[in-house]
mmJSON file of the N, C-alpha and C atoms, coordinates in Angstrom:
{"data_MODEL":{"atom_site":{
"group_PDB":["ATOM","ATOM","ATOM","ATOM","ATOM","ATOM","ATOM","ATOM","ATOM","ATOM","ATOM","ATOM","ATOM","ATOM","ATOM","ATOM","ATOM","ATOM","ATOM","ATOM","ATOM","ATOM","ATOM","ATOM","ATOM","ATOM","ATOM","ATOM","ATOM","ATOM","ATOM","ATOM","ATOM","ATOM","ATOM","ATOM","ATOM","ATOM","ATOM","ATOM","ATOM","ATOM","ATOM","ATOM","ATOM","ATOM","ATOM","ATOM","ATOM","ATOM","ATOM","ATOM","ATOM","ATOM","ATOM","ATOM","ATOM","ATOM","ATOM","ATOM","ATOM","ATOM","ATOM","ATOM","ATOM","ATOM","ATOM","ATOM","ATOM","ATOM","ATOM","ATOM","ATOM","ATOM","ATOM","ATOM","ATOM","ATOM","ATOM","ATOM","ATOM","ATOM","ATOM","ATOM","ATOM","ATOM","ATOM","ATOM","ATOM","ATOM","ATOM","ATOM","ATOM","ATOM","ATOM","ATOM","ATOM","ATOM","ATOM","ATOM","ATOM","ATOM","ATOM","ATOM","ATOM","ATOM","ATOM","ATOM","ATOM","ATOM","ATOM","ATOM","ATOM","ATOM","ATOM","ATOM","ATOM","ATOM","ATOM","ATOM","ATOM","ATOM","ATOM","ATOM","ATOM","ATOM","ATOM","ATOM","ATOM","ATOM","ATOM","ATOM","ATOM","ATOM","ATOM","ATOM","ATOM","ATOM","ATOM","ATOM","ATOM","ATOM","ATOM","ATOM","ATOM","ATOM","ATOM","ATOM","ATOM","ATOM","ATOM","ATOM","ATOM","ATOM","ATOM","ATOM","ATOM","ATOM","ATOM","ATOM","ATOM","ATOM","ATOM","ATOM","ATOM","ATOM","ATOM","ATOM","ATOM","ATOM","ATOM","ATOM","ATOM","ATOM","ATOM","ATOM","ATOM","ATOM","ATOM","ATOM","ATOM","ATOM","ATOM","ATOM","ATOM","ATOM","ATOM","ATOM","ATOM","ATOM","ATOM","ATOM","ATOM","ATOM","ATOM","ATOM","ATOM","ATOM","ATOM","ATOM","ATOM","ATOM","ATOM","ATOM","ATOM","ATOM","ATOM","ATOM","ATOM","ATOM","ATOM","ATOM","ATOM","ATOM","ATOM","ATOM"],
"id":[1,2,3,4,5,6,7,8,9,10,11,12,13,14,15,16,17,18,19,20,21,22,23,24,25,26,27,28,29,30,31,32,33,34,35,36,37,38,39,40,41,42,43,44,45,46,47,48,49,50,51,52,53,54,55,56,57,58,59,60,61,62,63,64,65,66,67,68,69,70,71,72,73,74,75,76,77,78,79,80,81,82,83,84,85,86,87,88,89,90,91,92,93,94,95,96,97,98,99,100,101,102,103,104,105,106,107,108,109,110,111,112,113,114,115,116,117,118,119,120,121,122,123,124,125,126,127,128,129,130,131,132,133,134,135,136,137,138,139,140,141,142,143,144,145,146,147,148,149,150,151,152,153,154,155,156,157,158,159,160,161,162,163,164,165,166,167,168,169,170,171,172,173,174,175,176,177,178,179,180,181,182,183,184,185,186,187,188,189,190,191,192,193,194,195,196,197,198,199,200,201,202,203,204,205,206,207,208,209,210,211,212,213,214,215,216],
"type_symbol":["N","C","C","N","C","C","N","C","C","N","C","C","N","C","C","N","C","C","N","C","C","N","C","C","N","C","C","N","C","C","N","C","C","N","C","C","N","C","C","N","C","C","N","C","C","N","C","C","N","C","C","N","C","C","N","C","C","N","C","C","N","C","C","N","C","C","N","C","C","N","C","C","N","C","C","N","C","C","N","C","C","N","C","C","N","C","C","N","C","C","N","C","C","N","C","C","N","C","C","N","C","C","N","C","C","N","C","C","N","C","C","N","C","C","N","C","C","N","C","C","N","C","C","N","C","C","N","C","C","N","C","C","N","C","C","N","C","C","N","C","C","N","C","C","N","C","C","N","C","C","N","C","C","N","C","C","N","C","C","N","C","C","N","C","C","N","C","C","N","C","C","N","C","C","N","C","C","N","C","C","N","C","C","N","C","C","N","C","C","N","C","C","N","C","C","N","C","C","N","C","C","N","C","C","N","C","C","N","C","C","N","C","C","N","C","C"],
"label_atom_id":["N","CA","C","N","CA","C","N","CA","C","N","CA","C","N","CA","C","N","CA","C","N","CA","C","N","CA","C","N","CA","C","N","CA","C","N","CA","C","N","CA","C","N","CA","C","N","CA","C","N","CA","C","N","CA","C","N","CA","C","N","CA","C","N","CA","C","N","CA","C","N","CA","C","N","CA","C","N","CA","C","N","CA","C","N","CA","C","N","CA","C","N","CA","C","N","CA","C","N","CA","C","N","CA","C","N","CA","C","N","CA","C","N","CA","C","N","CA","C","N","CA","C","N","CA","C","N","CA","C","N","CA","C","N","CA","C","N","CA","C","N","CA","C","N","CA","C","N","CA","C","N","CA","C","N","CA","C","N","CA","C","N","CA","C","N","CA","C","N","CA","C","N","CA","C","N","CA","C","N","CA","C","N","CA","C","N","CA","C","N","CA","C","N","CA","C","N","CA","C","N","CA","C","N","CA","C","N","CA","C","N","CA","C","N","CA","C","N","CA","C","N","CA","C","N","CA","C","N","CA","C","N","CA","C","N","CA","C","N","CA","C","N","CA","C","N","CA","C","N","CA","C"],
"label_alt_id":[null,null,null,null,null,null,null,null,null,null,null,null,null,null,null,null,null,null,null,null,null,null,null,null,null,null,null,null,null,null,null,null,null,null,null,null,null,null,null,null,null,null,null,null,null,null,null,null,null,null,null,null,null,null,null,null,null,null,null,null,null,null,null,null,null,null,null,null,null,null,null,null,null,null,null,null,null,null,null,null,null,null,null,null,null,null,null,null,null,null,null,null,null,null,null,null,null,null,null,null,null,null,null,null,null,null,null,null,null,null,null,null,null,null,null,null,null,null,null,null,null,null,null,null,null,null,null,null,null,null,null,null,null,null,null,null,null,null,null,null,null,null,null,null,null,null,null,null,null,null,null,null,null,null,null,null,null,null,null,null,null,null,null,null,null,null,null,null,null,null,null,null,null,null,null,null,null,null,null,null,null,null,null,null,null,null,null,null,null,null,null,null,null,null,null,null,null,null,null,null,null,null,null,null,null,null,null,null,null,null,null,null,null,null,null,null],
"label_comp_id":["MET","MET","MET","THR","THR","THR","VAL","VAL","VAL","MET","MET","MET","ARG","ARG","ARG","LYS","LYS","LYS","VAL","VAL","VAL","ARG","ARG","ARG","ARG","ARG","ARG","THR","THR","THR","VAL","VAL","VAL","LYS","LYS","LYS","GLY","GLY","GLY","GLU","GLU","GLU","LEU","LEU","LEU","ASN","ASN","ASN","ARG","ARG","ARG","LEU","LEU","LEU","ILE","ILE","ILE","ASP","ASP","ASP","SER","SER","SER","LEU","LEU","LEU","VAL","VAL","VAL","HIS","HIS","HIS","PRO","PRO","PRO","TYR","TYR","TYR","PHE","PHE","PHE","ARG","ARG","ARG","GLU","GLU","GLU","CYS","CYS","CYS","PRO","PRO","PRO","ALA","ALA","ALA","LEU","LEU","LEU","ILE","ILE","ILE","VAL","VAL","VAL","VAL","VAL","VAL","ASP","ASP","ASP","GLY","GLY","GLY","LEU","LEU","LEU","LEU","LEU","LEU","HIS","HIS","HIS","ALA","ALA","ALA","MET","MET","MET","VAL","VAL","VAL","GLU","GLU","GLU","GLN","GLN","GLN","ASP","ASP","ASP","PRO","PRO","PRO","ASN","ASN","ASN","VAL","VAL","VAL","SER","SER","SER","LEU","LEU","LEU","ARG","ARG","ARG","LYS","LYS","LYS","PHE","PHE","PHE","VAL","VAL","VAL","ARG","ARG","ARG","TYR","TYR","TYR","GLY","GLY","GLY","VAL","VAL","VAL","PRO","PRO","PRO","GLU","GLU","GLU","LEU","LEU","LEU","LEU","LEU","LEU","ARG","ARG","ARG","CYS","CYS","CYS","LEU","LEU","LEU","ALA","ALA","ALA","ARG","ARG","ARG","LYS","LYS","LYS","ARG","ARG","ARG","LYS","LYS","LYS"],
"label_asym_id":["A","A","A","A","A","A","A","A","A","A","A","A","A","A","A","A","A","A","A","A","A","A","A","A","A","A","A","A","A","A","A","A","A","A","A","A","A","A","A","A","A","A","A","A","A","A","A","A","A","A","A","A","A","A","A","A","A","A","A","A","A","A","A","A","A","A","A","A","A","A","A","A","A","A","A","A","A","A","A","A","A","A","A","A","A","A","A","A","A","A","A","A","A","A","A","A","A","A","A","A","A","A","A","A","A","A","A","A","A","A","A","A","A","A","A","A","A","A","A","A","A","A","A","A","A","A","A","A","A","A","A","A","A","A","A","A","A","A","A","A","A","A","A","A","A","A","A","A","A","A","A","A","A","A","A","A","A","A","A","A","A","A","A","A","A","A","A","A","A","A","A","A","A","A","A","A","A","A","A","A","A","A","A","A","A","A","A","A","A","A","A","A","A","A","A","A","A","A","A","A","A","A","A","A","A","A","A","A","A","A","A","A","A","A","A","A"],
"label_entity_id":["1","1","1","1","1","1","1","1","1","1","1","1","1","1","1","1","1","1","1","1","1","1","1","1","1","1","1","1","1","1","1","1","1","1","1","1","1","1","1","1","1","1","1","1","1","1","1","1","1","1","1","1","1","1","1","1","1","1","1","1","1","1","1","1","1","1","1","1","1","1","1","1","1","1","1","1","1","1","1","1","1","1","1","1","1","1","1","1","1","1","1","1","1","1","1","1","1","1","1","1","1","1","1","1","1","1","1","1","1","1","1","1","1","1","1","1","1","1","1","1","1","1","1","1","1","1","1","1","1","1","1","1","1","1","1","1","1","1","1","1","1","1","1","1","1","1","1","1","1","1","1","1","1","1","1","1","1","1","1","1","1","1","1","1","1","1","1","1","1","1","1","1","1","1","1","1","1","1","1","1","1","1","1","1","1","1","1","1","1","1","1","1","1","1","1","1","1","1","1","1","1","1","1","1","1","1","1","1","1","1","1","1","1","1","1","1"],
"label_seq_id":[1,1,1,2,2,2,3,3,3,4,4,4,5,5,5,6,6,6,7,7,7,8,8,8,9,9,9,10,10,10,11,11,11,12,12,12,13,13,13,14,14,14,15,15,15,16,16,16,17,17,17,18,18,18,19,19,19,20,20,20,21,21,21,22,22,22,23,23,23,24,24,24,25,25,25,26,26,26,27,27,27,28,28,28,29,29,29,30,30,30,31,31,31,32,32,32,33,33,33,34,34,34,35,35,35,36,36,36,37,37,37,38,38,38,39,39,39,40,40,40,41,41,41,42,42,42,43,43,43,44,44,44,45,45,45,46,46,46,47,47,47,48,48,48,49,49,49,50,50,50,51,51,51,52,52,52,53,53,53,54,54,54,55,55,55,56,56,56,57,57,57,58,58,58,59,59,59,60,60,60,61,61,61,62,62,62,63,63,63,64,64,64,65,65,65,66,66,66,67,67,67,68,68,68,69,69,69,70,70,70,71,71,71,72,72,72],
"pdbx_PDB_ins_code":[null,null,null,null,null,null,null,null,null,null,null,null,null,null,null,null,null,null,null,null,null,null,null,null,null,null,null,null,null,null,null,null,null,null,null,null,null,null,null,null,null,null,null,null,null,null,null,null,null,null,null,null,null,null,null,null,null,null,null,null,null,null,null,null,null,null,null,null,null,null,null,null,null,null,null,null,null,null,null,null,null,null,null,null,null,null,null,null,null,null,null,null,null,null,null,null,null,null,null,null,null,null,null,null,null,null,null,null,null,null,null,null,null,null,null,null,null,null,null,null,null,null,null,null,null,null,null,null,null,null,null,null,null,null,null,null,null,null,null,null,null,null,null,null,null,null,null,null,null,null,null,null,null,null,null,null,null,null,null,null,null,null,null,null,null,null,null,null,null,null,null,null,null,null,null,null,null,null,null,null,null,null,null,null,null,null,null,null,null,null,null,null,null,null,null,null,null,null,null,null,null,null,null,null,null,null,null,null,null,null,null,null,null,null,null,null],
"Cartn_x":[24.312,23.546,24.087,24.29,24.839,23.769,24.236,23.311,22.458,23.067,22.337,21.218,21.489,20.471,19.295,19.587,18.527,17.687,18.359,17.642,16.746,17.273,16.495,15.268,15.438,14.324,13.273,13.717,12.803,12.021,12.701,12.035,11.011,11.361,10.409,9.181,9.405,8.287,7.389,7.995,7.21,6.428,7.06,6.353,5.196,5.423,4.345,3.184,3.492,2.424,1.667,2.386,1.749,0.814,1.275,0.429,-0.821,-0.644,-1.783,-2.78,-2.286,-3.195,-3.93,-3.326,-3.969,-4.92,-4.617,-5.372,-6.389,-6.025,-6.898,-8.297,-8.467,-9.821,-10.811,-10.308,-11.182,-11.393,-10.911,-11.059,-12.519,-13.39,-14.802,-15.467,-15.095,-15.699,-15.167,-13.902,-13.258,-12.276,-12.749,-11.884,-10.655,-10.685,-9.519,-8.316,-8.571,-7.474,-6.645,-7.191,-6.433,-5.278,-5.523,-4.47,-3.447,-3.936,-3.048,-2.179,-2.784,-2.057,-0.921,-1.215,-0.196,0.937,0.591,1.624,2.488,1.863,2.626,3.587,3.093,3.967,5.103,4.813,5.852,6.925,6.513,7.484,8.397,7.828,8.631,9.579,9.071,9.865,10.937,10.634,11.546,12.02,11.12,11.399,10.141,10.078,8.853,8.343,9.239,8.8,8.106,8.716,8.133,6.836,6.83,5.642,4.464,4.739,3.674,3.122,4.025,3.562,2.721,3.15,2.388,1.035,0.992,-0.285,-1.247,-0.734,-1.588,-2.07,-1.216,-1.581,-2.555,-2.338,-3.145,-4.115,-3.666,-4.474,-5.612,-5.327,-6.364,-7.536,-7.302,-8.449,-9.257,-8.564,-9.27,-10.092,-9.528,-10.238,-11.478,-11.349,-12.491,-13.58,-13.162,-14.148,-14.903,-14.178,-14.824,-15.785,-15.359,-16.23,-17.462,-17.293,-18.432,-19.421,-18.91,-19.788,-20.578,-19.946,-20.617,-21.732,-21.595,-22.612,-23.878,-23.767,-24.927,-25.883],
"Cartn_y":[3.167,3.392,4.649,4.566,5.708,6.764,7.967,9.075,8.783,8.233,7.936,6.929,5.934,4.927,5.567,6.475,7.172,8.02,8.711,9.557,8.699,7.577,6.688,6.172,5.8,5.294,6.384,7.607,8.726,8.997,8.966,9.211,8.109,6.866,5.767,5.966,6.342,6.569,7.691,8.76,9.891,9.484,8.727,8.262,7.345,6.443,5.542,6.316,7.326,8.15,8.924,9.399,10.116,9.184,7.984,6.996,6.73,6.503,6.235,7.389,8.608,9.759,9.993,9.613,9.826,8.702,7.478,6.321,5.787,5.721,5.101,5.719,7.027,7.578,7.057,6.469,6.022,4.513,3.808,2.354,1.922,2.586,2.16,2.357,3.434,3.709,2.765,2.428,1.61,0.628,-0.549,-1.525,-1.92,-1.749,-2.076,-1.215,-0.069,0.794,0.155,-0.835,-1.549,-2.29,-2.858,-3.545,-2.52,-1.393,-0.32,0.156,0.324,0.74,-0.251,-1.525,-2.541,-2.473,-2.244,-2.134,-0.894,0.22,1.449,1.289,0.682,0.441,-0.521,-1.517,-2.458,-1.738,-0.782,-0.017,0.793,1.334,2.12,1.212,0.091,-0.809,-1.554,-1.924,-2.667,-3.979,-4.641,-5.969,-6.81,-7.59,-8.326,-9.233,-9.931,-10.852,-10.108,-9.035,-8.25,-7.604,-7.077,-6.415,-7.385,-8.591,-9.588,-9.965,-10.177,-10.506,-9.383,-8.137,-6.997,-6.881,-7.147,-7.072,-8.147,-9.352,-10.436,-10.106,-9.505,-9.202,-8.025,-6.976,-5.76,-5.54,-5.785,-5.476,-6.445,-7.731,-8.738,-8.618,-8.51,-8.347,-7.079,-5.99,-4.744,-4.922,-5.586,-5.848,-6.699,-7.724,-8.572,-7.792,-6.905,-6.079,-5.178,-4.545,-3.642,-4.399,-5.566,-6.343,-6.861,-7.225,-7.684,-6.546,-5.318,-4.149,-3.875,-4.043,-3.767,-4.767,-5.982,-7.01,-6.748,-6.013,-5.784,-4.778],
"Cartn_z":[11.225,10.018,9.336,8.042,7.324,7.097,6.817,6.56,5.33,4.296,3.061,3.305,4.138,4.436,5.181,6.117,6.849,5.904,4.982,4.023,3.149,2.676,1.827,2.565,3.843,4.64,4.831,5.074,5.259,3.988,2.847,1.57,1.306,1.573,1.384,2.265,3.518,4.429,3.95,3.463,2.954,1.713,0.811,-0.38,-0.009,0.949,1.377,2.002,2.804,3.389,2.312,1.299,0.196,-0.571,-0.868,-1.557,-0.725,0.58,1.459,1.452,1.543,1.618,0.306,-0.811,-2.108,-2.503,-2.102,-2.602,-1.595,-0.32,0.687,0.779,0.643,0.761,-0.29,-1.365,-2.448,-2.48,-1.478,-1.441,-1.515,-0.78,-0.758,-2.108,-2.804,-4.11,-5.184,-5.08,-6.113,-5.468,-5.097,-4.435,-5.252,-6.564,-7.394,-7.005,-6.397,-5.961,-4.85,-4.17,-3.147,-3.815,-4.978,-5.727,-6.233,-6.746,-7.206,-6.042,-4.878,-3.68,-3.374,-3.433,-3.192,-4.203,-5.463,-6.5,-6.311,-5.961,-5.735,-4.552,-3.477,-2.321,-2.695,-3.525,-3.963,-4.78,-5.592,-6.373,-5.465,-4.402,-3.459,-2.686,-2.198,-1.363,-2.153,-3.389,-4.259,-3.637,-2.938,-2.374,-2.557,-3.649,-3.974,-2.858,-2.167,-1.11,0.023,0.486,1.579,1.112,-0.1,-0.624,-0.734,-1.198,-1.32,0.052,1.022,2.374,2.962,2.766,3.284,2.601,1.282,0.58,1.076,1.271,1.778,3.189,3.984,5.371,5.481,4.688,4.824,3.657,2.445,1.27,1.032,1.134,0.863,1.838,3.155,4.053,3.756,3.424,3.096,1.824,0.846,-0.407,-0.143,0.684,1.009,1.748,2.694,3.409,2.439,1.531,0.577,-0.337,-0.799,-1.677,-0.921,0.339,1.145,1.35,1.572,1.74,0.48,-0.658,-1.943,-2.213,-1.708,-1.95,-1.155,-0.033,0.834,0.246],
"occupancy":[1.0,1.0,1.0,1.0,1.0,1.0,1.0,1.0,1.0,1.0,1.0,1.0,1.0,1.0,1.0,1.0,1.0,1.0,1.0,1.0,1.0,1.0,1.0,1.0,1.0,1.0,1.0,1.0,1.0,1.0,1.0,1.0,1.0,1.0,1.0,1.0,1.0,1.0,1.0,1.0,1.0,1.0,1.0,1.0,1.0,1.0,1.0,1.0,1.0,1.0,1.0,1.0,1.0,1.0,1.0,1.0,1.0,1.0,1.0,1.0,1.0,1.0,1.0,1.0,1.0,1.0,1.0,1.0,1.0,1.0,1.0,1.0,1.0,1.0,1.0,1.0,1.0,1.0,1.0,1.0,1.0,1.0,1.0,1.0,1.0,1.0,1.0,1.0,1.0,1.0,1.0,1.0,1.0,1.0,1.0,1.0,1.0,1.0,1.0,1.0,1.0,1.0,1.0,1.0,1.0,1.0,1.0,1.0,1.0,1.0,1.0,1.0,1.0,1.0,1.0,1.0,1.0,1.0,1.0,1.0,1.0,1.0,1.0,1.0,1.0,1.0,1.0,1.0,1.0,1.0,1.0,1.0,1.0,1.0,1.0,1.0,1.0,1.0,1.0,1.0,1.0,1.0,1.0,1.0,1.0,1.0,1.0,1.0,1.0,1.0,1.0,1.0,1.0,1.0,1.0,1.0,1.0,1.0,1.0,1.0,1.0,1.0,1.0,1.0,1.0,1.0,1.0,1.0,1.0,1.0,1.0,1.0,1.0,1.0,1.0,1.0,1.0,1.0,1.0,1.0,1.0,1.0,1.0,1.0,1.0,1.0,1.0,1.0,1.0,1.0,1.0,1.0,1.0,1.0,1.0,1.0,1.0,1.0,1.0,1.0,1.0,1.0,1.0,1.0,1.0,1.0,1.0,1.0,1.0,1.0,1.0,1.0,1.0,1.0,1.0,1.0],
"B_iso_or_equiv":[0.0,0.0,0.0,0.0,0.0,0.0,0.0,0.0,0.0,0.0,0.0,0.0,0.0,0.0,0.0,0.0,0.0,0.0,0.0,0.0,0.0,0.0,0.0,0.0,0.0,0.0,0.0,0.0,0.0,0.0,0.0,0.0,0.0,0.0,0.0,0.0,0.0,0.0,0.0,0.0,0.0,0.0,0.0,0.0,0.0,0.0,0.0,0.0,0.0,0.0,0.0,0.0,0.0,0.0,0.0,0.0,0.0,0.0,0.0,0.0,0.0,0.0,0.0,0.0,0.0,0.0,0.0,0.0,0.0,0.0,0.0,0.0,0.0,0.0,0.0,0.0,0.0,0.0,0.0,0.0,0.0,0.0,0.0,0.0,0.0,0.0,0.0,0.0,0.0,0.0,0.0,0.0,0.0,0.0,0.0,0.0,0.0,0.0,0.0,0.0,0.0,0.0,0.0,0.0,0.0,0.0,0.0,0.0,0.0,0.0,0.0,0.0,0.0,0.0,0.0,0.0,0.0,0.0,0.0,0.0,0.0,0.0,0.0,0.0,0.0,0.0,0.0,0.0,0.0,0.0,0.0,0.0,0.0,0.0,0.0,0.0,0.0,0.0,0.0,0.0,0.0,0.0,0.0,0.0,0.0,0.0,0.0,0.0,0.0,0.0,0.0,0.0,0.0,0.0,0.0,0.0,0.0,0.0,0.0,0.0,0.0,0.0,0.0,0.0,0.0,0.0,0.0,0.0,0.0,0.0,0.0,0.0,0.0,0.0,0.0,0.0,0.0,0.0,0.0,0.0,0.0,0.0,0.0,0.0,0.0,0.0,0.0,0.0,0.0,0.0,0.0,0.0,0.0,0.0,0.0,0.0,0.0,0.0,0.0,0.0,0.0,0.0,0.0,0.0,0.0,0.0,0.0,0.0,0.0,0.0,0.0,0.0,0.0,0.0,0.0,0.0],
"pdbx_formal_charge":[null,null,null,null,null,null,null,null,null,null,null,null,null,null,null,null,null,null,null,null,null,null,null,null,null,null,null,null,null,null,null,null,null,null,null,null,null,null,null,null,null,null,null,null,null,null,null,null,null,null,null,null,null,null,null,null,null,null,null,null,null,null,null,null,null,null,null,null,null,null,null,null,null,null,null,null,null,null,null,null,null,null,null,null,null,null,null,null,null,null,null,null,null,null,null,null,null,null,null,null,null,null,null,null,null,null,null,null,null,null,null,null,null,null,null,null,null,null,null,null,null,null,null,null,null,null,null,null,null,null,null,null,null,null,null,null,null,null,null,null,null,null,null,null,null,null,null,null,null,null,null,null,null,null,null,null,null,null,null,null,null,null,null,null,null,null,null,null,null,null,null,null,null,null,null,null,null,null,null,null,null,null,null,null,null,null,null,null,null,null,null,null,null,null,null,null,null,null,null,null,null,null,null,null,null,null,null,null,null,null,null,null,null,null,null,null],
"auth_seq_id":[1,1,1,2,2,2,3,3,3,4,4,4,5,5,5,6,6,6,7,7,7,8,8,8,9,9,9,10,10,10,11,11,11,12,12,12,13,13,13,14,14,14,15,15,15,16,16,16,17,17,17,18,18,18,19,19,19,20,20,20,21,21,21,22,22,22,23,23,23,24,24,24,25,25,25,26,26,26,27,27,27,28,28,28,29,29,29,30,30,30,31,31,31,32,32,32,33,33,33,34,34,34,35,35,35,36,36,36,37,37,37,38,38,38,39,39,39,40,40,40,41,41,41,42,42,42,43,43,43,44,44,44,45,45,45,46,46,46,47,47,47,48,48,48,49,49,49,50,50,50,51,51,51,52,52,52,53,53,53,54,54,54,55,55,55,56,56,56,57,57,57,58,58,58,59,59,59,60,60,60,61,61,61,62,62,62,63,63,63,64,64,64,65,65,65,66,66,66,67,67,67,68,68,68,69,69,69,70,70,70,71,71,71,72,72,72],
"auth_comp_id":["MET","MET","MET","THR","THR","THR","VAL","VAL","VAL","MET","MET","MET","ARG","ARG","ARG","LYS","LYS","LYS","VAL","VAL","VAL","ARG","ARG","ARG","ARG","ARG","ARG","THR","THR","THR","VAL","VAL","VAL","LYS","LYS","LYS","GLY","GLY","GLY","GLU","GLU","GLU","LEU","LEU","LEU","ASN","ASN","ASN","ARG","ARG","ARG","LEU","LEU","LEU","ILE","ILE","ILE","ASP","ASP","ASP","SER","SER","SER","LEU","LEU","LEU","VAL","VAL","VAL","HIS","HIS","HIS","PRO","PRO","PRO","TYR","TYR","TYR","PHE","PHE","PHE","ARG","ARG","ARG","GLU","GLU","GLU","CYS","CYS","CYS","PRO","PRO","PRO","ALA","ALA","ALA","LEU","LEU","LEU","ILE","ILE","ILE","VAL","VAL","VAL","VAL","VAL","VAL","ASP","ASP","ASP","GLY","GLY","GLY","LEU","LEU","LEU","LEU","LEU","LEU","HIS","HIS","HIS","ALA","ALA","ALA","MET","MET","MET","VAL","VAL","VAL","GLU","GLU","GLU","GLN","GLN","GLN","ASP","ASP","ASP","PRO","PRO","PRO","ASN","ASN","ASN","VAL","VAL","VAL","SER","SER","SER","LEU","LEU","LEU","ARG","ARG","ARG","LYS","LYS","LYS","PHE","PHE","PHE","VAL","VAL","VAL","ARG","ARG","ARG","TYR","TYR","TYR","GLY","GLY","GLY","VAL","VAL","VAL","PRO","PRO","PRO","GLU","GLU","GLU","LEU","LEU","LEU","LEU","LEU","LEU","ARG","ARG","ARG","CYS","CYS","CYS","LEU","LEU","LEU","ALA","ALA","ALA","ARG","ARG","ARG","LYS","LYS","LYS","ARG","ARG","ARG","LYS","LYS","LYS"],
"auth_asym_id":["A","A","A","A","A","A","A","A","A","A","A","A","A","A","A","A","A","A","A","A","A","A","A","A","A","A","A","A","A","A","A","A","A","A","A","A","A","A","A","A","A","A","A","A","A","A","A","A","A","A","A","A","A","A","A","A","A","A","A","A","A","A","A","A","A","A","A","A","A","A","A","A","A","A","A","A","A","A","A","A","A","A","A","A","A","A","A","A","A","A","A","A","A","A","A","A","A","A","A","A","A","A","A","A","A","A","A","A","A","A","A","A","A","A","A","A","A","A","A","A","A","A","A","A","A","A","A","A","A","A","A","A","A","A","A","A","A","A","A","A","A","A","A","A","A","A","A","A","A","A","A","A","A","A","A","A","A","A","A","A","A","A","A","A","A","A","A","A","A","A","A","A","A","A","A","A","A","A","A","A","A","A","A","A","A","A","A","A","A","A","A","A","A","A","A","A","A","A","A","A","A","A","A","A","A","A","A","A","A","A","A","A","A","A","A","A"],
"auth_atom_id":["N","CA","C","N","CA","C","N","CA","C","N","CA","C","N","CA","C","N","CA","C","N","CA","C","N","CA","C","N","CA","C","N","CA","C","N","CA","C","N","CA","C","N","CA","C","N","CA","C","N","CA","C","N","CA","C","N","CA","C","N","CA","C","N","CA","C","N","CA","C","N","CA","C","N","CA","C","N","CA","C","N","CA","C","N","CA","C","N","CA","C","N","CA","C","N","CA","C","N","CA","C","N","CA","C","N","CA","C","N","CA","C","N","CA","C","N","CA","C","N","CA","C","N","CA","C","N","CA","C","N","CA","C","N","CA","C","N","CA","C","N","CA","C","N","CA","C","N","CA","C","N","CA","C","N","CA","C","N","CA","C","N","CA","C","N","CA","C","N","CA","C","N","CA","C","N","CA","C","N","CA","C","N","CA","C","N","CA","C","N","CA","C","N","CA","C","N","CA","C","N","CA","C","N","CA","C","N","CA","C","N","CA","C","N","CA","C","N","CA","C","N","CA","C","N","CA","C","N","CA","C","N","CA","C","N","CA","C","N","CA","C","N","CA","C","N","CA","C","N","CA","C"],
"pdbx_PDB_model_num":[1,1,1,1,1,1,1,1,1,1,1,1,1,1,1,1,1,1,1,1,1,1,1,1,1,1,1,1,1,1,1,1,1,1,1,1,1,1,1,1,1,1,1,1,1,1,1,1,1,1,1,1,1,1,1,1,1,1,1,1,1,1,1,1,1,1,1,1,1,1,1,1,1,1,1,1,1,1,1,1,1,1,1,1,1,1,1,1,1,1,1,1,1,1,1,1,1,1,1,1,1,1,1,1,1,1,1,1,1,1,1,1,1,1,1,1,1,1,1,1,1,1,1,1,1,1,1,1,1,1,1,1,1,1,1,1,1,1,1,1,1,1,1,1,1,1,1,1,1,1,1,1,1,1,1,1,1,1,1,1,1,1,1,1,1,1,1,1,1,1,1,1,1,1,1,1,1,1,1,1,1,1,1,1,1,1,1,1,1,1,1,1,1,1,1,1,1,1,1,1,1,1,1,1,1,1,1,1,1,1,1,1,1,1,1,1]
}}}
């Protein structure tokens, strides 16, 4: 693996952690931020197929949980 590839991976990881730390605490107050979170991660990853699969796997269940909590 080249040095540039390692740096790029590290930067992506740091950006993803930054997005998580800024957006995740507000999911309960505003479930729409779950969609924003998915879009921000997709922008960082720049791979639509992987981003969509990750959103369906992690974002959709979280969105459903938040919406179910709001209905109670």
